[in-house]
DRENDO-1510 file (C-alpha; in Angstrom, 1 decimal, always signed):
<recs>
REC; n; res; u; v; w
REC; 1; UNK; +26.9; +43.3; -126.4 .
REC; 2; UNK; +25.6; +40.9; -129.1 .
REC; 3; UNK; +23.1; +39.4; -126.8 .
REC; 4; UNK; +21.8; +42.9; -125.8 .
REC; 5; UNK; +21.6; +44.1; -129.4 .
REC; 6; UNK; +19.5; +40.9; -130.3 .
REC; 7; UNK; +17.0; +41.5; -127.6 .
REC; 8; UNK; +16.9; +45.2; -128.6 .
REC; 9; UNK; +16.1; +44.3; -132.2 .
REC; 10; UNK; +13.4; +42.1; -130.9 .
REC; 11; UNK; +11.9; +44.9; -129.1 .
REC; 12; UNK; +11.9; +47.4; -132.0 .
REC; 13; UNK; +11.1; +45.1; -135.0 .
REC; 14; UNK; +7.5; +45.6; -134.5 .
REC; 15; UNK; +8.0; +49.3; -134.7 .
REC; 16; UNK; +10.5; +49.6; -137.5 .
REC; 17; UNK; +9.6; +49.7; -141.1 .
REC; 18; UNK; +11.5; +47.6; -143.8 .
REC; 19; UNK; +15.0; +48.7; -144.5 .
REC; 20; UNK; +15.7; +50.6; -147.5 .
REC; 21; UNK; +19.0; +52.4; -147.4 .
REC; 22; UNK; +21.1; +52.8; -144.3 .
REC; 23; UNK; +21.4; +56.4; -143.7 .
REC; 24; UNK; +25.0; +56.1; -144.8 .
REC; 25; UNK; +26.3; +59.7; -144.2 .
REC; 26; UNK; +25.2; +59.8; -140.5 .
REC; 27; UNK; +26.2; +56.2; -139.8 .
REC; 28; UNK; +29.8; +56.7; -141.4 .
REC; 29; UNK; +30.3; +60.0; -139.4 .
REC; 30; UNK; +29.4; +58.7; -136.2 .
REC; 31; UNK; +31.0; +55.2; -136.5 .
REC; 32; UNK; +34.1; +56.5; -138.2 .
REC; 33; UNK; +36.8; +53.7; -138.0 .
REC; 34; UNK; +34.2; +51.4; -136.2 .
REC; 35; UNK; +32.1; +51.1; -139.3 .
REC; 36; UNK; +32.8; +47.2; -139.0 .
REC; 37; UNK; +30.5; +47.2; -135.9 .
REC; 38; UNK; +27.6; +45.4; -137.5 .
REC; 39; UNK; +25.6; +45.8; -134.3 .
REC; 40; UNK; +25.9; +49.7; -134.3 .
REC; 41; UNK; +25.3; +49.8; -138.3 .
REC; 42; UNK; +22.0; +47.9; -137.7 .
REC; 43; UNK; +21.0; +50.1; -135.0 .
REC; 44; UNK; +21.5; +53.2; -137.3 .
REC; 45; UNK; +19.5; +51.6; -140.1 .
REC; 46; UNK; +16.7; +50.9; -137.9 .
REC; 47; UNK; +16.7; +54.5; -136.6 .
REC; 48; UNK; +16.8; +55.9; -140.2 .
REC; 49; UNK; +13.4; +54.2; -140.9 .
REC; 50; UNK; +11.8; +54.0; -137.8 .
REC; 51; UNK; +8.7; +56.3; -137.3 .
REC; 52; UNK; +7.6; +55.2; -133.7 .
REC; 53; UNK; +8.5; +57.5; -130.9 .
REC; 54; UNK; +9.1; +54.6; -128.4 .
REC; 55; UNK; +11.2; +52.7; -130.9 .
REC; 56; UNK; +13.4; +55.7; -131.8 .
REC; 57; UNK; +14.0; +56.3; -128.0 .
REC; 58; UNK; +15.2; +52.6; -127.5 .
REC; 59; UNK; +17.4; +52.9; -130.6 .
REC; 60; UNK; +18.9; +56.3; -129.7 .
REC; 61; UNK; +19.9; +55.2; -126.3 .
REC; 62; UNK; +21.5; +52.0; -127.5 .
REC; 63; UNK; +23.5; +53.9; -130.2 .
REC; 64; UNK; +24.7; +56.1; -127.4 .
REC; 65; UNK; +25.6; +53.3; -125.3 .
REC; 66; UNK; +27.3; +51.5; -128.2 .
REC; 67; UNK; +29.4; +54.6; -129.3 .
REC; 68; UNK; +30.4; +55.0; -125.5 .
REC; 69; UNK; +31.4; +51.4; -125.4 .
REC; 70; UNK; +33.7; +51.9; -128.4 .
REC; 71; UNK; +35.3; +54.7; -126.4 .
REC; 72; UNK; +33.9; +57.4; -128.5 .
REC; 73; UNK; +32.2; +59.3; -125.9 .
REC; 74; UNK; +32.8; +62.6; -127.9 .
REC; 75; UNK; +30.8; +61.0; -130.8 .
REC; 76; UNK; +28.1; +59.9; -128.3 .
REC; 77; UNK; +27.8; +63.6; -127.0 .
REC; 78; UNK; +27.8; +64.9; -130.6 .
REC; 79; UNK; +25.2; +62.3; -131.7 .
REC; 80; UNK; +22.8; +63.1; -128.7 .
REC; 81; UNK; +23.2; +66.9; -129.0 .
REC; 82; UNK; +22.6; +66.9; -132.7 .
REC; 83; UNK; +19.4; +64.8; -132.2 .
REC; 84; UNK; +18.1; +67.2; -129.6 .
REC; 85; UNK; +18.8; +70.3; -131.9 .
REC; 86; UNK; +17.2; +68.7; -134.9 .
REC; 87; UNK; +14.1; +67.3; -133.1 .
REC; 88; UNK; +13.2; +70.1; -130.7 .
REC; 89; UNK; +9.7; +68.6; -130.1 .
REC; 90; UNK; +11.0; +65.0; -129.1 .
REC; 91; UNK; +9.5; +63.9; -125.7 .
REC; 92; UNK; +12.8; +62.4; -124.7 .
REC; 93; UNK; +15.1; +65.3; -125.3 .
REC; 94; UNK; +15.5; +65.9; -121.6 .
REC; 95; UNK; +16.9; +62.4; -121.2 .
REC; 96; UNK; +19.2; +62.6; -124.0 .
REC; 97; UNK; +20.7; +65.6; -122.5 .
REC; 98; UNK; +21.0; +63.7; -119.2 .
REC; 99; UNK; +23.2; +61.2; -120.9 .
REC; 100; UNK; +25.3; +64.1; -122.3 .
REC; 101; UNK; +25.6; +65.6; -118.8 .
REC; 102; UNK; +26.5; +62.1; -117.3 .
REC; 103; UNK; +29.1; +61.7; -120.1 .
REC; 104; UNK; +30.7; +65.1; -119.4 .
REC; 105; UNK; +30.6; +64.2; -115.6 .
REC; 106; UNK; +32.4; +60.8; -116.2 .
REC; 107; UNK; +35.0; +62.6; -118.4 .
REC; 108; UNK; +35.7; +65.2; -115.4 .
REC; 109; UNK; +34.4; +67.9; -117.3 .
REC; 110; UNK; +32.4; +69.2; -114.4 .
REC; 111; UNK; +31.4; +72.8; -115.6 .
REC; 112; UNK; +29.9; +71.2; -118.8 .
REC; 113; UNK; +28.0; +68.6; -116.7 .
REC; 114; UNK; +26.8; +71.3; -114.5 .
REC; 115; UNK; +25.6; +73.3; -117.5 .
REC; 116; UNK; +23.6; +70.4; -118.9 .
REC; 117; UNK; +22.1; +69.4; -115.7 .
REC; 118; UNK; +20.9; +72.9; -115.0 .
REC; 119; UNK; +19.7; +73.3; -118.7 .
REC; 120; UNK; +17.4; +70.3; -118.2 .
REC; 121; UNK; +16.0; +71.5; -115.0 .
REC; 122; UNK; +15.2; +74.8; -116.6 .
REC; 123; UNK; +14.0; +73.9; -120.1 .
REC; 124; UNK; +12.6; +70.5; -120.2 .
REC; 125; UNK; +9.7; +68.8; -118.3 .
REC; 126; UNK; +10.3; +66.0; -115.9 .
REC; 127; UNK; +10.3; +62.6; -117.4 .
REC; 128; UNK; +10.3; +59.0; -115.7 .
REC; 129; UNK; +12.8; +56.6; -117.3 .
REC; 130; UNK; +13.0; +53.3; -115.7 .
REC; 131; UNK; +10.6; +54.7; -112.9 .
REC; 132; UNK; +13.5; +57.4; -112.1 .
REC; 133; UNK; +12.7; +61.0; -112.5 .
REC; 134; UNK; +15.4; +62.8; -114.5 .
REC; 135; UNK; +14.8; +66.0; -112.6 .
REC; 136; UNK; +15.7; +64.1; -109.4 .
REC; 137; UNK; +18.8; +62.8; -111.0 .
REC; 138; UNK; +19.8; +66.1; -112.1 .
REC; 139; UNK; +19.3; +67.5; -108.7 .
REC; 140; UNK; +21.2; +64.9; -107.0 .
REC; 141; UNK; +24.1; +65.0; -109.5 .
REC; 142; UNK; +24.3; +68.8; -109.2 .
REC; 143; UNK; +24.5; +68.7; -105.4 .
REC; 144; UNK; +27.5; +66.2; -105.8 .
REC; 145; UNK; +29.1; +68.6; -108.2 .
REC; 146; UNK; +28.3; +72.1; -107.1 .
REC; 147; UNK; +30.9; +73.9; -104.9 .
REC; 148; UNK; +28.9; +77.3; -104.5 .
REC; 149; UNK; +26.9; +76.9; -101.2 .
REC; 150; UNK; +24.3; +79.4; -102.5 .
REC; 151; UNK; +23.6; +77.2; -105.5 .
REC; 152; UNK; +23.4; +74.0; -103.4 .
REC; 153; UNK; +21.0; +75.8; -101.1 .
REC; 154; UNK; +18.6; +76.5; -104.2 .
REC; 155; UNK; +18.9; +72.8; -105.4 .
REC; 156; UNK; +18.2; +71.6; -101.9 .
REC; 157; UNK; +15.2; +73.6; -101.5 .
REC; 158; UNK; +13.9; +72.4; -104.9 .
REC; 159; UNK; +14.7; +68.8; -103.9 .
REC; 160; UNK; +13.1; +68.9; -100.6 .
REC; 161; UNK; +9.9; +70.8; -101.9 .
REC; 162; UNK; +9.3; +68.4; -104.9 .
REC; 163; UNK; +10.4; +65.0; -103.1 .
REC; 164; UNK; +9.6; +65.6; -99.3 .
REC; 165; UNK; +9.1; +61.9; -98.8 .
REC; 166; UNK; +12.5; +60.6; -99.9 .
REC; 167; UNK; +14.8; +58.4; -97.6 .
REC; 168; UNK; +17.6; +60.9; -97.9 .
REC; 169; UNK; +15.3; +63.8; -96.6 .
REC; 170; UNK; +17.0; +64.1; -93.1 .
REC; 171; UNK; +20.5; +64.2; -94.9 .
REC; 172; UNK; +19.3; +66.8; -97.1 .
REC; 173; UNK; +18.2; +69.0; -94.4 .
REC; 174; UNK; +21.6; +68.5; -92.6 .
REC; 175; UNK; +23.5; +69.3; -95.7 .
REC; 176; UNK; +21.4; +72.4; -96.5 .
REC; 177; UNK; +22.1; +73.6; -92.9 .
REC; 178; UNK; +25.8; +73.4; -93.5 .
REC; 179; UNK; +25.5; +75.3; -96.7 .
REC; 180; UNK; +23.6; +78.0; -94.8 .
REC; 181; UNK; +26.5; +78.1; -92.4 .
REC; 182; UNK; +28.9; +78.5; -95.3 .
REC; 183; UNK; +27.1; +81.8; -96.4 .
REC; 184; UNK; +26.6; +83.1; -92.9 .
REC; 185; UNK; +22.8; +82.7; -92.7 .
REC; 186; UNK; +22.7; +81.3; -89.2 .
REC; 187; UNK; +18.9; +81.8; -88.6 .
REC; 188; UNK; +18.4; +79.5; -91.8 .
REC; 189; UNK; +20.9; +77.1; -90.9 .
REC; 190; UNK; +19.3; +76.8; -87.3 .
REC; 191; UNK; +16.0; +76.1; -88.9 .
REC; 192; UNK; +17.4; +73.5; -91.3 .
REC; 193; UNK; +19.1; +71.7; -88.5 .
REC; 194; UNK; +15.8; +71.7; -86.5 .
REC; 195; UNK; +14.2; +70.0; -89.6 .
REC; 196; UNK; +17.0; +67.6; -89.7 .
REC; 197; UNK; +16.7; +66.6; -86.0 .
REC; 198; UNK; +13.0; +66.1; -86.4 .
REC; 199; UNK; +13.6; +63.9; -89.5 .
REC; 200; UNK; +12.7; +60.1; -89.3 .
REC; 201; UNK; +16.4; +59.2; -90.4 .
REC; 202; UNK; +19.1; +61.2; -88.8 .
REC; 203; UNK; +22.0; +58.9; -89.7 .
REC; 204; UNK; +24.7; +60.9; -91.8 .
REC; 205; UNK; +27.2; +58.6; -93.6 .
REC; 206; UNK; +30.8; +59.2; -92.3 .
REC; 207; UNK; +29.5; +61.5; -89.4 .
REC; 208; UNK; +28.3; +59.4; -86.5 .
REC; 209; UNK; +28.2; +62.3; -84.3 .
REC; 210; UNK; +25.9; +64.5; -86.7 .
REC; 211; UNK; +22.8; +64.3; -84.7 .
REC; 212; UNK; +24.5; +65.3; -81.4 .
REC; 213; UNK; +26.5; +68.2; -83.0 .
REC; 214; UNK; +23.2; +69.4; -84.6 .
REC; 215; UNK; +21.5; +69.4; -81.3 .
REC; 216; UNK; +24.4; +71.2; -79.7 .
REC; 217; UNK; +24.4; +73.9; -82.3 .
REC; 218; UNK; +20.6; +74.4; -81.8 .
REC; 219; UNK; +20.7; +74.5; -78.1 .
REC; 220; UNK; +23.8; +76.9; -78.2 .
REC; 221; UNK; +22.1; +79.3; -80.7 .
REC; 222; UNK; +18.9; +79.5; -79.0 .
REC; 223; UNK; +20.4; +80.1; -75.6 .
REC; 224; UNK; +20.1; +83.9; -74.9 .
REC; 225; UNK; +22.9; +84.2; -72.2 .
REC; 226; UNK; +26.3; +83.2; -73.3 .
REC; 227; UNK; +28.2; +84.3; -70.3 .
REC; 228; UNK; +30.3; +81.4; -69.3 .
REC; 229; UNK; +33.3; +81.5; -71.7 .
REC; 230; UNK; +36.7; +83.2; -71.3 .
REC; 231; UNK; +38.8; +84.2; -74.2 .
REC; 232; UNK; +41.8; +81.9; -73.4 .
REC; 233; UNK; +42.1; +78.5; -72.1 .
REC; 234; UNK; +44.7; +79.2; -69.3 .
REC; 235; UNK; +42.4; +81.7; -67.8 .
REC; 236; UNK; +39.4; +79.2; -68.0 .
REC; 237; UNK; +41.5; +76.5; -66.5 .
REC; 238; UNK; +42.8; +78.6; -63.7 .
REC; 239; UNK; +39.4; +79.8; -62.7 .
REC; 240; UNK; +38.2; +76.1; -62.7 .
REC; 241; UNK; +41.0; +74.8; -60.7 .
REC; 242; UNK; +40.6; +77.7; -58.1 .
REC; 243; UNK; +36.9; +76.8; -57.7 .
REC; 244; UNK; +37.9; +73.0; -57.3 .
REC; 245; UNK; +40.5; +73.8; -54.7 .
REC; 246; UNK; +38.4; +76.2; -52.8 .
REC; 247; UNK; +35.4; +73.8; -53.0 .
REC; 248; UNK; +33.5; +76.8; -54.3 .
REC; 249; UNK; +30.3; +75.3; -56.0 .
REC; 250; UNK; +28.9; +78.6; -57.2 .
REC; 251; UNK; +31.9; +79.6; -58.8 .
REC; 252; UNK; +32.6; +76.2; -60.4 .
REC; 253; UNK; +29.0; +76.4; -61.8 .
REC; 254; UNK; +29.7; +79.8; -63.1 .
REC; 255; UNK; +32.2; +78.3; -65.7 .
REC; 256; UNK; +30.1; +75.1; -66.4 .
REC; 257; UNK; +28.7; +75.5; -70.0 .
REC; 258; UNK; +24.9; +76.3; -69.5 .
REC; 259; UNK; +24.0; +74.3; -72.7 .
REC; 260; UNK; +25.3; +71.1; -74.0 .
REC; 261; UNK; +27.4; +70.1; -70.9 .
REC; 262; UNK; +27.9; +66.5; -71.0 .
REC; 263; UNK; +29.0; +63.6; -68.7 .
REC; 264; UNK; +30.4; +60.6; -70.3 .
REC; 265; UNK; +32.5; +57.7; -69.3 .
REC; 266; UNK; +35.7; +57.0; -71.3 .
REC; 267; UNK; +34.7; +53.4; -71.0 .
REC; 268; UNK; +30.9; +52.4; -70.7 .
REC; 269; UNK; +31.9; +49.5; -68.5 .
REC; 270; UNK; +33.2; +51.8; -65.8 .
REC; 271; UNK; +30.0; +53.5; -65.0 .
REC; 272; UNK; +26.4; +52.6; -64.5 .
REC; 273; UNK; +23.9; +54.6; -66.6 .
REC; 274; UNK; +21.9; +55.7; -63.5 .
REC; 275; UNK; +25.2; +57.1; -62.1 .
REC; 276; UNK; +25.5; +59.6; -65.0 .
REC; 277; UNK; +21.8; +60.4; -64.7 .
REC; 278; UNK; +22.1; +61.4; -61.2 .
REC; 279; UNK; +25.3; +63.2; -61.6 .
REC; 280; UNK; +25.2; +66.6; -59.8 .
REC; 281; UNK; +28.6; +68.3; -59.2 .
REC; 282; UNK; +27.0; +70.1; -56.0 .
REC; 283; UNK; +26.7; +66.6; -54.4 .
REC; 284; UNK; +30.5; +65.7; -54.9 .
REC; 285; UNK; +32.6; +68.8; -54.7 .
REC; 286; UNK; +32.1; +69.5; -50.9 .
REC; 287; UNK; +32.5; +65.9; -49.9 .
REC; 288; UNK; +35.6; +65.2; -52.1 .
REC; 289; UNK; +39.3; +66.0; -51.7 .
REC; 290; UNK; +39.9; +66.7; -55.2 .
REC; 291; UNK; +43.6; +67.1; -56.8 .
REC; 292; UNK; +44.4; +68.5; -60.3 .
REC; 293; UNK; +46.9; +66.5; -61.9 .
REC; 294; UNK; +49.3; +68.3; -64.2 .
REC; 295; UNK; +48.3; +70.7; -66.9 .
REC; 296; UNK; +45.7; +70.7; -69.6 .
REC; 297; UNK; +46.4; +68.1; -72.3 .
REC; 298; UNK; +45.6; +70.1; -75.5 .
REC; 299; UNK; +44.6; +68.1; -78.5 .
REC; 300; UNK; +46.4; +68.4; -81.9 .
REC; 301; UNK; +43.7; +70.4; -83.3 .
REC; 302; UNK; +44.3; +73.1; -80.7 .
REC; 303; UNK; +40.6; +73.4; -80.1 .
REC; 304; UNK; +40.1; +70.8; -77.3 .
REC; 305; UNK; +41.8; +70.0; -74.2 .
REC; 306; UNK; +41.5; +67.9; -71.1 .
REC; 307; UNK; +42.4; +68.3; -67.4 .
REC; 308; UNK; +43.0; +65.4; -65.2 .
REC; 309; UNK; +41.4; +65.5; -61.7 .
REC; 310; UNK; +41.4; +62.8; -59.0 .
REC; 311; UNK; +39.7; +62.2; -55.7 .
REC; 312; UNK; +36.2; +62.6; -56.4 .
REC; 313; UNK; +33.7; +60.9; -54.0 .
REC; 314; UNK; +32.3; +59.1; -57.0 .
REC; 315; UNK; +32.7; +55.8; -58.8 .
REC; 316; UNK; +35.2; +56.2; -60.7 .
REC; 317; UNK; +37.0; +58.8; -58.7 .
REC; 318; UNK; +38.9; +60.1; -61.7 .
REC; 319; UNK; +37.5; +62.8; -63.8 .
REC; 320; UNK; +38.9; +64.5; -66.9 .
REC; 321; UNK; +37.4; +67.9; -67.5 .
REC; 322; UNK; +36.8; +68.7; -71.0 .
REC; 323; UNK; +37.5; +72.1; -72.5 .
REC; 324; UNK; +36.8; +73.3; -76.3 .
REC; 325; UNK; +36.7; +76.4; -78.3 .
REC; 326; UNK; +33.2; +77.7; -79.2 .
REC; 327; UNK; +32.1; +77.5; -82.8 .
REC; 328; UNK; +29.9; +80.4; -83.1 .
REC; 329; UNK; +30.9; +82.7; -86.1 .
REC; 330; UNK; +27.6; +84.6; -86.0 .
REC; 331; UNK; +29.1; +86.6; -82.9 .
REC; 332; UNK; +32.8; +87.3; -83.3 .
REC; 333; UNK; +32.9; +88.4; -79.8 .
REC; 334; UNK; +32.1; +84.8; -78.6 .
REC; 335; UNK; +33.6; +82.7; -81.5 .
REC; 336; UNK; +36.6; +80.9; -80.6 .
REC; 337; UNK; +36.5; +81.6; -76.9 .
REC; 338; UNK; +36.8; +78.6; -74.7 .
REC; 339; UNK; +34.2; +76.8; -72.5 .
REC; 340; UNK; +34.3; +74.0; -70.0 .
REC; 341; UNK; +32.0; +71.7; -71.9 .
REC; 342; UNK; +31.8; +68.4; -69.9 .
REC; 343; UNK; +33.4; +65.6; -68.0 .
REC; 344; UNK; +34.8; +62.3; -68.9 .
REC; 345; UNK; +34.7; +59.9; -66.1 .
REC; 346; UNK; +37.5; +57.3; -65.6 .
REC; 347; UNK; +40.8; +56.9; -67.1 .
REC; 348; UNK; +41.6; +57.7; -70.6 .
REC; 349; UNK; +41.4; +54.6; -72.9 .
</recs>
């Protein structure tokens, strides 16, 4: 702390006037039992006499940091808010209130933090401090704290419109789409997902399947005919079993999902890539003696199931048919029905 303060004093000495008095009342109030802190005392003295705007900015931020370092965040907040109230024309008021918002955030006083972030965006011009926009920081912090999806959508709109070239653009489109889903605006959600899919960076931290899931949602939403689903898993499995046993290709295709149907190996070493590309169930069902093994294995989430089949004229000859519930809240008649969504080739790992 001493080294930082010495460097600070070197920065502001050219701006500060000779000391005459110490602003004792303010200093004693904010320092309280920490009056023995000579570094803070010196900063208050400099602030009392400084007439240069840049010098005052440096001093105010250092005093705020010093109070915080002494464990008196309450006095840091009071010091900054009082400065803003008494000096309404100060160019740096937006930044001082950003420090206040950050302090409330760190204290877990989330409603107050949100209040100040919003206040800065509404009432103060943007400002670059250390090459960082205070409005950008406010929006990013708001998005991390807000729980209301409508508020988050508004913040994402502002963030994307004002900073369209940021590295997190794809992630922001993805998050906006999920917020639109929360409020039930599926048209806007799909538009946002399309923007996300077209972004340069589509990696979503903690969600390695984000791009595939978004593409599936767009494909499903834009498909006009959604007639391959059945209300319950047992009926769908029975229909698929009957089609396999009777080698009825057209019936089997009737229940194959018309969008997002996948064919993946459990183990990439079990299958050549060109075999997946050339997969066509029409080519294998008539020439295979297929047996269904046991009953569907339903996942713990109760939204997915697999059915083991063997005897396919294919390498490998074991296929697991994959079933899942449809996630389409826009249409209650379809949502939560079951679809045959894909095939896993080979034995389960």
